[in-house]
C-alpha positions in Angstrom: 151.2 125.3 118.4 149.1 123.1 116.0 150.7 119.8 117.1 150.6 120.8 120.8 146.9 121.6 120.4 146.2 118.2 118.7 147.9 116.4 121.5 145.8 118.3 124.1 142.7 117.4 122.0 143.6 113.7 122.0 144.0 113.7 125.8 140.9 115.8 126.4 138.6 113.9 124.0 139.7 110.5 125.4 138.9 111.7 128.9 135.6 113.2 128.1 132.1 111.9 127.7 132.6 112.0 123.9 135.5 109.6 124.0 136.1 108.2 120.6 136.3 104.6 122.0 132.7 104.9 123.2 131.4 104.7 119.6 132.0 101.5 117.8 131.8 103.2 114.5 135.0 105.2 115.1 138.0 103.2 114.0 140.5 106.1 114.0 140.1 109.5 115.5 142.1 112.7 116.2 145.7 112.8 115.3 146.1 111.5 111.7 145.4 113.0 108.3 141.8 111.9 108.6 139.4 109.9 110.7 138.2 106.4 109.8 134.6 105.4 110.5 132.7 102.2 109.9 129.4 102.6 108.2 127.1 100.7 105.9 128.9 98.4 103.5 132.4 99.7 104.1 134.7 102.2 105.8 134.8 106.0 105.3 137.6 108.5 105.8 136.5 111.9 107.0 138.8 115.0 106.7 138.4 118.8 107.2 140.7 121.6 106.4 140.4 125.4 106.1 142.4 128.0 104.2 142.6 131.7 105.2 143.8 134.8 103.3 147.3 135.9 104.3 148.0 132.5 105.9 147.5 130.0 103.0 147.1 132.3 100.1 147.3 136.0 99.2 144.0 137.3 97.8 145.8 140.3 96.2 148.1 138.0 94.2 146.4 134.6 93.7 143.6 133.9 91.2 140.2 133.2 92.7 139.8 130.0 90.7 143.2 128.8 92.0 142.2 129.7 95.6 139.0 127.6 95.2 141.1 124.8 93.7 143.4 124.8 96.8 140.5 124.7 99.2 139.4 121.4 97.9 142.8 120.1 96.9 144.3 120.1 100.4 141.4 117.9 101.6 141.8 115.5 98.7 145.5 115.3 99.5 144.6 114.1 103.0 142.2 111.6 101.5 145.0 110.3 99.3 147.3 110.2 102.4 144.8 107.9 104.0 144.8 105.6 100.9 141.1 106.3 100.2 139.0 107.2 97.1 137.5 110.7 97.3 133.7 110.7 97.5 131.9 113.9 98.9 132.6 117.4 100.1 130.9 120.1 102.2 132.1 123.6 101.4 131.7 126.6 103.7 132.8 130.0 102.3 133.3 132.9 104.7 133.5 135.9 102.4 134.7 139.5 103.1 131.9 142.0 102.5 134.0 143.5 99.7 133.6 140.4 97.6 131.0 140.4 94.8 128.7 137.6 93.7 131.0 137.1 90.6 134.0 136.7 92.9 132.1 134.0 94.9 131.3 132.2 91.7 134.9 132.2 90.6 135.9 130.6 93.9 133.4 127.9 93.4 134.4 127.3 89.8 137.9 126.3 91.1 136.3 123.9 93.6 133.9 122.5 91.1 136.5 121.8 88.4 138.6 119.8 90.8 135.6 118.0 92.2 134.6 117.0 88.7 138.0 115.7 87.9 137.9 113.2 90.8 134.1 112.5 90.7 133.6 114.2 94.1 130.0 115.2 94.9 129.6 118.6 96.5 126.7 117.8 98.9 126.3 121.1 100.8 127.9 123.7 103.0 127.3 127.3 103.9 128.1 130.8 102.8 128.6 133.7 105.2 129.8 137.3 104.8 131.7 139.2 107.4 134.2 142.0 108.0 137.2 139.8 108.1 139.4 137.9 105.6 138.3 135.3 103.1 138.1 131.8 104.6 137.1 128.5 103.0 136.5 125.4 104.9 136.0 122.0 103.3 134.9 118.7 105.0 135.4 115.7 102.7 134.8 112.0 102.8 136.6 109.1 101.1 135.8 105.5 100.7 138.1 102.5 101.5 137.6 99.6 99.1 137.5 96.3 101.0 139.6 94.9 98.2 142.5 97.3 98.8 145.7 95.9 100.1 145.4 98.2 103.2 141.6 98.0 103.5 141.7 99.8 106.9 143.4 102.8 105.3 146.9 104.2 105.7 148.0 105.5 109.1 151.0 107.5 110.4 151.8 105.0 113.2 152.5 101.8 111.3 156.1 102.3 110.1 158.4 99.3 110.6 162.1 99.1 111.1 163.8 98.4 107.8 161.0 100.1 105.7 162.0 102.3 102.8 160.9 105.9 103.0 159.5 107.2 99.7 158.2 110.5 98.4 156.1 110.8 95.3 157.5 113.9 93.6 160.0 116.9 93.8 160.0 119.0 96.9 160.8 122.6 97.9 160.1 126.0 96.5 156.4 125.5 96.7 155.6 129.2 97.4 156.7 129.9 93.8 153.2 128.7 92.8 153.0 124.9 93.4 151.3 125.5 96.9 148.2 126.7 95.1 148.2 124.8 91.9 149.2 121.3 93.0 147.4 118.0 92.0 146.4 115.8 95.0 147.9 112.3 94.6 144.6 110.4 94.6 145.3 108.3 91.4 148.7 107.3 92.7 147.3 106.3 96.1 144.7 104.1 94.5 147.2 102.5 92.2 149.4 101.6 95.1 146.4 100.3 97.2 145.6 97.9 94.3 149.1 96.5 94.4 150.9 96.5 97.8 150.6 97.4 101.4 151.8 100.7 102.8 152.9 100.6 106.5 152.6 104.3 107.2 151.8 107.4 105.2 151.1 111.2 105.3 151.1 114.1 102.9 153.8 116.7 103.0 152.1 119.9 104.0 154.2 121.4 106.8 157.5 120.2 105.3 159.3 116.9 104.7 161.2 117.1 107.9 158.2 118.1 110.1 155.8 115.6 108.6 158.4 112.8 108.7 159.0 113.7 112.3 155.3 113.2 113.1 155.2 109.8 111.4 158.3 108.7 113.2 157.1 109.7 116.6 153.7 108.0 116.1 155.5 104.9 115.0 158.2 105.1 117.7 161.1 104.7 115.2 163.8 106.9 113.7 165.0 107.5 110.2 168.2 107.8 108.3 167.9 110.0 105.2 170.1 110.0 102.1 169.7 113.7 101.4 171.3 113.5 98.0 168.5 111.2 96.9 165.7 113.7 97.8 164.1 115.0 94.6 164.5 118.7 94.5 162.1 120.9 92.5 163.4 123.5 90.0 161.7 126.2 92.2 163.8 125.1 95.1 167.0 125.4 93.0 166.0 128.9 91.9 165.1 130.0 95.5 168.4 128.7 96.7 170.2 131.1 94.4 168.8 134.1 96.3 167.9 132.8 99.8 171.3 131.7 101.0 169.8 128.3 101.9 170.7 125.1 100.0 168.2 123.6 97.7 168.2 120.4 99.8 167.3 122.5 102.9 164.5 124.1 100.9 163.2 120.5 100.0 163.4 119.6 103.7 161.8 122.7 105.1 159.7 124.7 102.7 156.4 122.8 103.1 153.1 122.8 101.1 154.5 120.3 98.6 151.5 118.0 99.0 153.4 115.0 97.8 152.9 111.8 99.7 155.5 110.4 102.2 155.2 106.6 102.4 156.8 103.9 104.5 156.8 100.4 102.9 158.9 97.2 102.8 161.8 96.9 100.3 160.0 94.0 98.7 156.8 95.9 98.1 158.8 98.8 96.7 160.5 96.4 94.3 157.1 95.0 93.3 156.0 98.5 92.3 159.2 99.3 90.5 158.9 96.0 88.5 155.3 96.5 87.6 155.2 97.9 84.1 151.5 98.9 84.6 152.4 101.1 87.5 153.0 104.5 85.8 154.0 106.7 88.7 157.4 107.8 89.9 158.5 106.9 93.4 161.7 108.3 95.0 163.4 106.4 97.9 165.0 108.8 100.3 166.0 106.8 103.3 165.2 104.0 105.8 163.2 103.6 109.0 165.5 102.5 111.9 165.0 101.3 115.4 167.5 103.9 116.7 167.0 107.6 117.0 163.3 107.4 117.9 161.5 110.5 116.6 164.8 111.8 115.1 165.9 112.1 111.5 169.6 111.5 110.9 171.6 112.4 107.8 173.2 109.3 106.4 176.4 111.0 105.2 177.2 113.3 108.2 175.5 111.3 111.0 174.0 114.6 112.3 170.4 115.1 113.3 168.3 117.0 110.8 166.3 119.9 112.2 162.6 119.5 111.8 161.6 122.9 110.4 158.9 124.0 108.1 155.7 125.9 107.6 154.0 126.5 110.9 150.4 127.8 110.8 
């Protein structure tokens, strides 16, 4: 439903009086990981995301500090996926009436610790109590350095035939704890922006297969994956022992990994690999191809890979 709703919004907004092309400051609107606006001395990325009890976390099981951490981290992951430097955040907490003042403080501790790590200024927000579940919404901004190799930011729609598809870390089994304790890839994104161009990017939230599918459809290309090269987390290996699903399928379908998925030229990937000052791991998993538009094909079997994952 989420992607169908986004498509409807794109059509509706473009046809309405608030069309994004009627404001010169809007460089990129609905449909990507974030919006890009021109303002002042540079360009800003704006993102917003919410988490809800029993959808994105379990209040009865997860630590309040970790829940606060996730609320900001998912937004910073989107900032990273746009190739930007995190800057500010607005935080709105909708608290169940059963929560105490001390509980609210613990939620904010998780937010504040992560904000401090990445020099993000918490500039406002709102707090509301109600009879429903805990919800936290964050709206964050990021800054695009004009000296970056991709100074307009990274998009989903720029993949080129022949590009290498790369992920930034192990995938699968995220519900074993990674989904609420992960580290957004801001430092890695900035390191890449200082060195090479990225043609297309997104973060892996719904799943590798679903998010790659979004990127391919927006770029109007297909992909061939070498599934045996996909980095699989130890959690995915352990889940496979009891789920009856292979660890590779967990890596393709589990979601909430919050690693980055990047499309870049073979030459630029070689530049990063050869740069001894670039201290991050990158995992090539396949190629962008002109055939199979919107589809993902397994290199070994030639079969189409189902695009499954976490739907919310």
